[in-house]
C-alpha positions as CSV (number, residue, x, y, z in Angstrom):
1,M,-16.2,7.7,22.7
2,T,-17.3,11.3,22.7
3,E,-21.0,11.8,23.3
4,A,-22.9,15.1,23.1
5,T,-25.4,15.7,26.0
6,G,-28.5,17.5,24.8
7,R,-28.6,20.2,22.2
8,G,-26.1,22.4,24.1
9,G,-23.5,19.6,23.9
10,M,-24.3,19.1,20.2
11,A,-23.9,22.8,19.5
12,D,-20.5,22.8,21.2
13,N,-19.5,19.8,19.2
14,D,-20.6,21.5,16.0
15,D,-18.7,24.6,16.9
16,L,-15.5,22.6,17.1
17,C,-16.3,20.8,13.9
18,T,-16.7,24.0,11.9
19,T,-13.8,26.0,13.5
20,P,-10.6,26.0,11.4
21,G,-7.3,25.2,13.2
22,G,-8.8,22.6,15.5
23,G,-6.3,19.9,14.3
24,L,-6.9,16.3,15.5
25,P,-9.6,17.1,18.2
26,R,-11.6,18.8,15.4
27,L,-11.3,15.7,13.1
28,L,-12.3,13.3,15.9
29,A,-15.3,15.6,16.7
30,I,-16.3,15.6,13.0
31,M,-16.3,11.8,12.9
32,D,-18.3,11.6,16.2
33,R,-20.9,13.9,14.6
34,L,-21.0,12.0,11.3
35,R,-21.6,8.7,13.1
36,D,-24.1,10.1,15.6
37,P,-27.1,7.7,15.3
38,D,-29.7,10.5,15.7
39,D,-28.2,13.4,13.8
40,G,-25.4,12.1,11.8
41,C,-24.9,11.4,8.1
42,P,-27.0,8.4,6.9
43,W,-24.2,7.1,4.6
44,D,-21.5,7.3,7.4
45,I,-23.8,5.7,9.9
46,A,-24.4,2.8,7.5
47,Q,-20.7,1.9,7.1
48,D,-18.9,-0.8,9.0
49,F,-15.3,-2.1,9.1
50,A,-15.7,-4.2,5.9
51,S,-17.3,-1.5,3.8
52,I,-14.6,1.1,4.8
53,A,-11.6,-1.2,4.3
54,P,-11.4,-0.7,0.5
55,Y,-11.3,3.0,1.0
56,T,-8.4,2.6,3.5
57,I,-6.4,0.6,1.0
58,E,-7.2,3.1,-1.8
59,E,-6.1,6.0,0.3
60,A,-2.8,4.3,1.2
61,Y,-2.1,3.9,-2.6
62,E,-3.0,7.5,-3.2
63,V,-0.4,8.5,-0.6
64,A,2.2,6.4,-2.4
65,D,1.2,8.0,-5.7
66,A,1.5,11.5,-4.2
67,I,5.0,10.7,-3.0
68,T,6.1,9.7,-6.5
69,Q,4.9,13.1,-7.7
70,L,7.3,14.8,-5.4
71,A,10.1,14.1,-7.9
72,G,8.7,16.7,-10.1
73,G,9.0,19.3,-7.3
74,G,6.7,22.3,-6.8
75,D,4.4,23.4,-4.0
76,R,1.4,21.6,-5.7
77,A,3.0,18.2,-5.2
78,W,3.7,18.8,-1.5
79,S,0.1,20.1,-1.1
80,D,-1.3,17.0,-2.7
81,L,0.8,14.8,-0.4
82,E,-0.5,16.7,2.6
83,G,-4.1,16.2,1.4
84,E,-3.6,12.5,0.8
85,L,-2.0,12.0,4.2
86,G,-5.1,13.7,5.7
87,D,-7.4,11.3,3.8
88,L,-5.4,8.3,5.1
89,L,-5.6,9.7,8.7
90,L,-9.3,10.0,8.3
91,Q,-9.5,6.2,7.6
92,T,-7.8,5.5,11.0
93,V,-10.2,8.0,12.7
94,Y,-13.1,6.2,11.0
95,H,-12.1,2.7,12.2
96,A,-11.3,4.1,15.7
97,R,-14.8,5.6,16.0
98,M,-16.4,2.3,15.0
99,G,-14.2,0.4,17.4
100,A,-15.3,2.9,20.2
101,E,-18.9,2.3,19.4
102,Q,-18.4,-1.4,20.1
103,G,-16.4,-0.7,23.2
104,R,-13.3,-2.4,21.7
105,F,-10.8,0.5,21.3
106,D,-10.7,4.2,20.4
107,F,-8.3,6.5,18.7
108,H,-6.3,7.2,21.9
109,S,-5.8,3.5,22.7
110,I,-4.7,2.9,19.1
111,A,-2.2,5.7,19.3
112,D,-0.9,4.5,22.7
113,R,-0.6,0.9,21.4
114,V,1.6,1.8,18.4
115,A,3.6,4.2,20.6
116,Q,4.4,1.4,23.0
117,K,5.3,-0.8,20.1
118,M,7.8,1.7,18.9
119,V,9.4,1.9,22.3
120,D,9.5,-1.9,22.6
121,R,11.1,-2.2,19.2
122,H,13.8,0.4,19.7
123,P,15.7,-0.8,22.8
124,H,18.8,1.0,21.4
125,I,16.8,4.3,22.0
126,W,14.7,3.6,25.0
127,G,16.5,0.6,26.5
128,D,20.0,-0.6,27.5
129,Q,21.2,-1.6,24.0
130,S,23.9,0.4,22.3
131,R,23.0,2.7,19.4
132,D,26.4,1.9,17.9
133,K,25.3,-0.7,15.3
134,S,24.6,-0.8,11.5
135,A,21.3,-0.2,9.9
136,A,21.4,-3.9,8.8
137,Q,21.8,-5.0,12.4
138,Q,19.0,-2.7,13.5
139,V,16.7,-4.4,10.8
140,A,17.8,-7.8,12.1
141,D,17.0,-6.8,15.7
142,W,13.7,-5.4,14.6
143,E,12.7,-8.7,13.0
144,A,13.8,-10.6,16.1
145,V,11.5,-8.5,18.2
146,K,8.7,-8.9,15.8
147,A,9.2,-12.7,15.8
148,A,9.1,-12.7,19.6
149,E,5.9,-10.7,19.5
150,R,4.3,-13.2,17.0
151,A,5.3,-16.1,19.2
152,G,3.7,-14.4,22.2
153,E,0.5,-14.0,20.2
154,G,0.4,-17.7,19.5
155,A,2.1,-17.8,16.0
156,R,3.8,-21.2,15.6
157,R,4.8,-21.4,12.0
158,T,7.3,-19.4,10.0
159,L,4.7,-17.8,7.7
160,D,2.0,-17.1,10.4
161,G,0.9,-13.5,10.5
162,V,1.7,-12.3,7.0
163,A,-1.4,-10.3,6.2
164,L,-3.7,-11.9,3.6
165,G,-5.0,-8.5,2.5
166,L,-1.7,-7.3,1.1
167,P,-1.2,-6.9,-2.6
168,G,-0.1,-10.2,-4.1
169,M,3.4,-9.2,-5.0
170,T,4.0,-7.4,-1.7
171,R,2.8,-10.5,0.2
172,A,4.9,-12.7,-2.0
173,V,8.1,-10.7,-1.0
174,K,7.1,-10.8,2.7
175,L,6.6,-14.6,2.5
176,Q,10.0,-15.0,0.8
177,N,11.7,-12.8,3.4
178,R,10.4,-15.0,6.2
179,L,11.5,-18.1,4.3
180,A,14.9,-16.7,3.7
181,R,15.4,-16.0,7.4
182,V,15.2,-19.8,8.0
183,G,17.5,-20.7,5.1
184,F,14.8,-21.6,2.5
185,D,16.2,-19.3,-0.3
186,W,18.3,-19.3,-3.4
187,G,21.8,-17.9,-2.9
188,D,22.3,-16.6,-6.4
189,T,20.1,-14.7,-8.8
190,R,21.1,-17.2,-11.6
191,D,19.1,-19.8,-9.7
192,V,16.1,-17.6,-9.6
193,L,16.4,-16.8,-13.4
194,A,16.6,-20.5,-14.1
195,K,13.4,-21.1,-12.1
196,I,11.7,-18.3,-14.1
197,T,12.6,-20.1,-17.3
198,E,11.2,-23.3,-15.9
199,E,8.0,-21.7,-14.7
200,A,7.5,-19.9,-18.1
201,A,7.8,-23.2,-19.9
202,E,5.2,-24.8,-17.6
203,L,2.9,-21.8,-18.3
204,V,3.3,-22.4,-22.0
205,E,2.4,-26.0,-21.5
206,A,-0.7,-25.2,-19.6
207,R,-1.7,-22.7,-22.3
208,D,-1.2,-25.3,-25.0
209,K,-3.6,-27.6,-23.1
210,A,-6.1,-24.8,-22.8
211,D,-6.6,-25.6,-19.1
212,P,-7.8,-22.4,-17.4
213,D,-7.1,-23.7,-13.9
214,A,-3.6,-24.8,-14.8
215,M,-2.9,-21.5,-16.5
216,E,-3.9,-19.6,-13.4
217,D,-1.8,-21.8,-11.2
218,E,1.3,-21.6,-13.4
219,F,0.9,-17.9,-14.0
220,G,0.8,-17.5,-10.2
221,D,4.0,-19.6,-9.9
222,L,5.7,-17.4,-12.4
223,M,4.7,-14.2,-10.7
224,F,5.9,-15.6,-7.3
225,V,9.3,-16.3,-8.8
226,M,9.4,-12.8,-10.4
227,A,8.7,-11.3,-7.0
228,N,11.6,-13.4,-5.7
229,L,13.9,-12.1,-8.4
230,A,12.9,-8.5,-7.5
231,R,13.7,-9.2,-3.8
232,H,17.2,-10.5,-4.8
233,L,17.8,-7.5,-6.9
234,G,16.6,-5.1,-4.2
235,V,13.7,-3.9,-6.3
236,D,10.2,-3.3,-4.9
237,P,8.0,-5.2,-7.4
238,E,4.9,-3.1,-6.7
239,A,6.9,0.1,-7.2
240,A,8.4,-1.3,-10.4
241,V,5.0,-2.2,-12.0
242,R,3.6,1.2,-10.9
243,R,6.5,2.8,-12.7
244,T,5.8,0.8,-15.8
245,N,2.1,1.6,-15.7
246,A,3.0,5.3,-15.5
247,K,5.4,4.9,-18.4
248,V,2.8,3.1,-20.6
249,S,0.2,5.8,-19.8
250,R,2.7,8.6,-20.6
251,R,3.8,7.1,-23.9
252,F,0.4,6.2,-25.1
253,A,-0.8,9.7,-24.3
254,A,2.0,10.9,-26.6
255,I,0.8,8.6,-29.3
256,E,-2.7,10.0,-28.9
257,D,-1.3,13.5,-29.2
258,R,0.4,12.7,-32.4
259,L,-2.7,11.1,-33.9
260,A,-4.8,14.0,-32.7
261,A,-2.5,16.4,-34.5
262,D,-3.5,14.5,-37.7
263,G,-7.2,14.7,-36.7
264,R,-7.4,11.0,-35.8
265,T,-8.0,8.8,-32.8
266,P,-6.3,5.4,-31.9
267,A,-9.3,3.6,-33.3
268,Q,-8.5,5.2,-36.7
269,S,-5.0,3.9,-36.6
270,D,-3.6,0.4,-36.6
271,L,-1.1,-1.6,-34.6
272,A,1.8,-1.1,-37.0
273,E,1.5,2.7,-37.0
274,M,1.0,3.0,-33.3
275,D,3.9,0.6,-32.6
276,A,6.2,2.8,-34.8
277,M,5.0,5.9,-32.9
278,W,5.7,4.1,-29.6
279,T,9.3,3.4,-30.7
280,A,9.7,7.1,-31.7
281,V,8.3,8.3,-28.3
282,K,10.5,5.9,-26.5
283,A,13.6,7.1,-28.4
284,A,12.6,10.8,-27.8
285,E,12.5,10.1,-24.0
286,K,16.1,8.9,-24.1
287,L,17.4,12.0,-25.7
288,P,19.5,14.3,-23.4
């Protein structure tokens, strides 16, 4: 952990903080300054791992969103991605500083640990294994190394170590991938589709009974099987729902524009009219 010694050391640190072009050392110095218990920012000093975690998750999603914008091209999209990657890097720097304050780890130990992990997981690059193998075989080898690492860390069960904090659909796919590796999986998408029909019927039954707990349980079962179908189809369910969210936002904005041209808002329309507009907007999107 970097510590300033006296006002002279603090002044040197501030010079680095305010000098453009300082790269990673500058960012680390800024975080040191913000968390300084005597002269730092009160808000930053008050934070801990739990309070910063939601920002870390949010920044990761904003990176993913910026990547989707690259499809439109243009320098602005690349600049936005650069900015979001910086925001995500700041989150690691933040956690590293708090770890250093507790004498647990720091940015350099974090970087060295992940560097060693990359070396260990690529024996075909930094070991005696041949590089002459398919991408699928490399993935299988990667999973084998990870499984050995989990065993070394005390994991005993197939599903141990799948992070609880992942988005629900993402975690569902990871659980299913683990289960598939030990043979607990459907071999045909038709079986998955049949299970979806079964789970949908059970959800309708729970709704008819007006049982909130059963409805939540059955809805979760249905979503889990939907994630399994996505996995069998090679579709990322989180990416798919983000795509649909964007589509809905885009199409409803077009409806609002049509209503605004008539001097009205959605509240001054009705479902039938807006549904007809939706159909027209959808058809217009499909035109060459």
